[in-house]
SETORMI-669265 format. One record per residue (C-alpha): chain; x, y, z. Coordinates in steps of 0.05 Angstrom, whole numbers, plus 5000, padded with zeros to 4 digits. Layout:
+-----+------+-------+------+
| mol | east | north |   up |
+-----+------+-------+------+
|   A |    X |     Y |    Z |
...
+-----+------+-------+------+
END
This chain:
+-----+------+-------+------+
| mol | east | north |   up |
+-----+------+-------+------+
|   A | 3436 |  3872 | 6293 |
|   A | 3359 |  3849 | 6276 |
|   A | 3326 |  3786 | 6306 |
|   A | 3311 |  3725 | 6270 |
|   A | 3236 |  3744 | 6268 |
|   A | 3261 |  3812 | 6233 |
|   A | 3305 |  3777 | 6181 |
|   A | 3244 |  3728 | 6164 |
|   A | 3200 |  3786 | 6163 |
|   A | 3241 |  3822 | 6117 |
|   A | 3261 |  3762 | 6073 |
|   A | 3207 |  3712 | 6073 |
|   A | 3137 |  3716 | 6102 |
|   A | 3131 |  3642 | 6094 |
|   A | 3194 |  3628 | 6139 |
|   A | 3165 |  3675 | 6194 |
|   A | 3104 |  3636 | 6192 |
|   A | 3143 |  3571 | 6199 |
|   A | 3186 |  3602 | 6252 |
|   A | 3129 |  3628 | 6294 |
|   A | 3095 |  3561 | 6288 |
|   A | 3156 |  3522 | 6312 |
|   A | 3140 |  3506 | 6389 |
|   A | 3095 |  3449 | 6365 |
|   A | 3144 |  3422 | 6321 |
|   A | 3200 |  3428 | 6374 |
|   A | 3159 |  3388 | 6421 |
|   A | 3142 |  3338 | 6373 |
|   A | 3213 |  3326 | 6355 |
|   A | 3235 |  3319 | 6428 |
|   A | 3275 |  3388 | 6428 |
|   A | 3252 |  3410 | 6497 |
|   A | 3314 |  3455 | 6504 |
|   A | 3298 |  3491 | 6443 |
|   A | 3228 |  3495 | 6463 |
|   A | 3247 |  3529 | 6527 |
|   A | 3295 |  3574 | 6498 |
|   A | 3242 |  3596 | 6444 |
|   A | 3189 |  3615 | 6490 |
|   A | 3233 |  3648 | 6538 |
|   A | 3260 |  3696 | 6479 |
|   A | 3222 |  3763 | 6479 |
|   A | 3234 |  3773 | 6407 |
|   A | 3195 |  3713 | 6390 |
|   A | 3138 |  3726 | 6441 |
|   A | 3126 |  3802 | 6413 |
|   A | 3135 |  3775 | 6340 |
|   A | 3082 |  3720 | 6348 |
|   A | 3032 |  3762 | 6388 |
|   A | 3034 |  3818 | 6333 |
|   A | 3028 |  3766 | 6273 |
|   A | 2960 |  3771 | 6242 |
|   A | 2962 |  3698 | 6233 |
|   A | 2973 |  3678 | 6303 |
|   A | 2963 |  3726 | 6361 |
|   A | 2957 |  3724 | 6435 |
|   A | 2914 |  3661 | 6439 |
|   A | 2963 |  3625 | 6394 |
|   A | 3017 |  3645 | 6435 |
|   A | 2986 |  3624 | 6504 |
|   A | 2972 |  3554 | 6474 |
|   A | 3047 |  3546 | 6458 |
|   A | 3059 |  3541 | 6533 |
|   A | 3011 |  3489 | 6541 |
|   A | 3049 |  3441 | 6501 |
|   A | 3102 |  3420 | 6553 |
|   A | 3045 |  3393 | 6594 |
|   A | 3032 |  3342 | 6544 |
|   A | 3103 |  3321 | 6528 |
|   A | 3122 |  3276 | 6585 |
|   A | 3169 |  3333 | 6606 |
|   A | 3190 |  3313 | 6671 |
|   A | 3220 |  3247 | 6641 |
|   A | 3257 |  3280 | 6585 |
|   A | 3329 |  3287 | 6593 |
|   A | 3328 |  3358 | 6581 |
|   A | 3273 |  3377 | 6630 |
|   A | 3293 |  3435 | 6669 |
|   A | 3249 |  3455 | 6729 |
|   A | 3273 |  3527 | 6733 |
|   A | 3259 |  3540 | 6659 |
|   A | 3190 |  3504 | 6664 |
|   A | 3173 |  3551 | 6727 |
|   A | 3194 |  3611 | 6678 |
|   A | 3147 |  3588 | 6625 |
|   A | 3091 |  3576 | 6677 |
|   A | 3105 |  3650 | 6700 |
|   A | 3107 |  3681 | 6627 |
|   A | 3040 |  3645 | 6611 |
|   A | 3006 |  3672 | 6674 |
|   A | 3027 |  3740 | 6656 |
|   A | 2996 |  3728 | 6588 |
|   A | 2928 |  3705 | 6616 |
|   A | 2932 |  3765 | 6667 |
|   A | 2945 |  3815 | 6615 |
|   A | 2898 |  3788 | 6560 |
|   A | 2848 |  3844 | 6560 |
|   A | 2899 |  3892 | 6557 |
|   A | 2941 |  3860 | 6499 |
|   A | 2879 |  3847 | 6462 |
|   A | 2869 |  3921 | 6453 |
|   A | 2946 |  3942 | 6449 |
|   A | 2994 |  3886 | 6441 |
|   A | 3049 |  3935 | 6443 |
|   A | 3039 |  3934 | 6520 |
|   A | 3071 |  3864 | 6527 |
|   A | 3139 |  3890 | 6544 |
|   A | 3112 |  3934 | 6597 |
|   A | 3065 |  3882 | 6621 |
|   A | 3125 |  3828 | 6628 |
|   A | 3167 |  3877 | 6665 |
|   A | 3114 |  3906 | 6712 |
|   A | 3100 |  3832 | 6732 |
|   A | 3159 |  3795 | 6734 |
|   A | 3216 |  3842 | 6755 |
|   A | 3225 |  3817 | 6823 |
|   A | 3231 |  3742 | 6803 |
|   A | 3302 |  3719 | 6813 |
|   A | 3304 |  3668 | 6758 |
|   A | 3360 |  3676 | 6710 |
|   A | 3321 |  3658 | 6644 |
|   A | 3264 |  3710 | 6663 |
|   A | 3315 |  3762 | 6677 |
|   A | 3351 |  3748 | 6610 |
|   A | 3286 |  3756 | 6574 |
|   A | 3265 |  3824 | 6612 |
|   A | 3336 |  3850 | 6600 |
|   A | 3318 |  3844 | 6524 |
|   A | 3249 |  3869 | 6534 |
|   A | 3280 |  3932 | 6568 |
|   A | 3313 |  3953 | 6501 |
|   A | 3248 |  3943 | 6453 |
|   A | 3248 |  4004 | 6413 |
|   A | 3192 |  3988 | 6365 |
|   A | 3146 |  4038 | 6390 |
|   A | 3141 |  4092 | 6448 |
|   A | 3120 |  4059 | 6510 |
|   A | 3121 |  4066 | 6590 |
|   A | 3176 |  4019 | 6618 |
|   A | 3166 |  4001 | 6691 |
|   A | 3229 |  4009 | 6731 |
|   A | 3195 |  3969 | 6786 |
|   A | 3151 |  3907 | 6793 |
|   A | 3091 |  3954 | 6798 |
|   A | 3036 |  3908 | 6773 |
|   A | 3008 |  3851 | 6804 |
|   A | 3053 |  3789 | 6795 |
|   A | 3027 |  3722 | 6771 |
|   A | 2996 |  3674 | 6819 |
|   A | 2967 |  3728 | 6857 |
|   A | 2901 |  3766 | 6855 |
|   A | 2842 |  3763 | 6811 |
|   A | 2850 |  3747 | 6732 |
|   A | 2783 |  3767 | 6707 |
|   A | 2712 |  3793 | 6726 |
|   A | 2660 |  3769 | 6679 |
|   A | 2597 |  3814 | 6677 |
|   A | 2534 |  3804 | 6636 |
|   A | 2482 |  3767 | 6678 |
|   A | 2427 |  3803 | 6709 |
|   A | 2414 |  3755 | 6764 |
|   A | 2452 |  3700 | 6808 |
|   A | 2498 |  3652 | 6770 |
|   A | 2480 |  3583 | 6792 |
|   A | 2527 |  3538 | 6741 |
|   A | 2589 |  3546 | 6709 |
|   A | 2630 |  3496 | 6662 |
|   A | 2692 |  3504 | 6628 |
|   A | 2709 |  3475 | 6559 |
|   A | 2766 |  3418 | 6557 |
|   A | 2813 |  3469 | 6521 |
|   A | 2803 |  3520 | 6573 |
|   A | 2784 |  3572 | 6523 |
|   A | 2714 |  3584 | 6540 |
|   A | 2666 |  3586 | 6602 |
|   A | 2594 |  3573 | 6601 |
|   A | 2551 |  3600 | 6655 |
|   A | 2477 |  3591 | 6671 |
|   A | 2439 |  3640 | 6713 |
|   A | 2368 |  3656 | 6748 |
|   A | 2356 |  3709 | 6694 |
|   A | 2340 |  3649 | 6653 |
|   A | 2401 |  3653 | 6602 |
|   A | 2464 |  3619 | 6583 |
|   A | 2524 |  3661 | 6569 |
|   A | 2586 |  3639 | 6532 |
|   A | 2653 |  3674 | 6551 |
|   A | 2720 |  3677 | 6519 |
|   A | 2768 |  3667 | 6576 |
|   A | 2828 |  3700 | 6543 |
|   A | 2793 |  3770 | 6538 |
|   A | 2739 |  3760 | 6592 |
|   A | 2689 |  3787 | 6536 |
|   A | 2618 |  3751 | 6526 |
|   A | 2620 |  3716 | 6461 |
|   A | 2543 |  3708 | 6457 |
|   A | 2484 |  3699 | 6503 |
|   A | 2427 |  3643 | 6496 |
|   A | 2356 |  3650 | 6512 |
|   A | 2307 |  3594 | 6517 |
|   A | 2292 |  3578 | 6585 |
|   A | 2229 |  3601 | 6623 |
|   A | 2259 |  3591 | 6689 |
|   A | 2325 |  3600 | 6720 |
|   A | 2383 |  3556 | 6691 |
|   A | 2411 |  3511 | 6749 |
|   A | 2457 |  3462 | 6714 |
|   A | 2506 |  3471 | 6652 |
|   A | 2552 |  3412 | 6624 |
|   A | 2599 |  3412 | 6568 |
|   A | 2618 |  3356 | 6527 |
|   A | 2687 |  3325 | 6516 |
|   A | 2701 |  3353 | 6452 |
|   A | 2679 |  3422 | 6472 |
|   A | 2630 |  3430 | 6418 |
|   A | 2566 |  3428 | 6450 |
|   A | 2536 |  3449 | 6520 |
|   A | 2475 |  3424 | 6558 |
|   A | 2434 |  3465 | 6605 |
|   A | 2382 |  3441 | 6656 |
|   A | 2328 |  3490 | 6687 |
|   A | 2294 |  3492 | 6754 |
|   A | 2223 |  3485 | 6709 |
|   A | 2248 |  3417 | 6683 |
|   A | 2269 |  3436 | 6614 |
|   A | 2334 |  3429 | 6584 |
|   A | 2365 |  3456 | 6519 |
|   A | 2432 |  3442 | 6483 |
|   A | 2475 |  3483 | 6443 |
|   A | 2535 |  3483 | 6392 |
|   A | 2590 |  3524 | 6380 |
|   A | 2654 |  3523 | 6339 |
|   A | 2725 |  3521 | 6368 |
+-----+------+-------+------+
END
């Protein structure tokens, strides 16, 4: 028996897109219980991460919505399910560089990092993930990968000298770093990749700040020069 995502994919791409974009609608309409259930559904996760109109970052962003919904005062608030969502989101962050290269690794990443969590919602999701048959994959039988809330998330490599200043955009998607190598670099925090490098300072960059709308950054140099940059969300 196919999943709802499979049904929509076969019958109506438009309905599939609406279905995959539903978490924001569920939050806005106050259906917190359905929101929990959607994001703990492995079939939803794999369908969204593999859809060309959404992908990994859109899925990660879905998990942020509960933090903006006054969830703790909501009658359907469930601390255990909220914890489960936080753990799943953390796994997506930790596995982002792998999933960006090969999104079929989702089941293995979830199993390898979450198997030892004795949370019913997590275990139910993993039970579905175990039986995913869309492509050949290595199924972890034990929690063999670093679990969420432990270990290093990402190492950003690119500067040729010490990093003196770092700022993160308000949406949490980018970091801007300033270095003694006289450059500023903009990083994609989902993948850990350098988006671009900015040259202009004649001395080491000692300060970086980002505007509240996440559209511009301003840097200061030990040589008493500053520059500003703009980038699109």
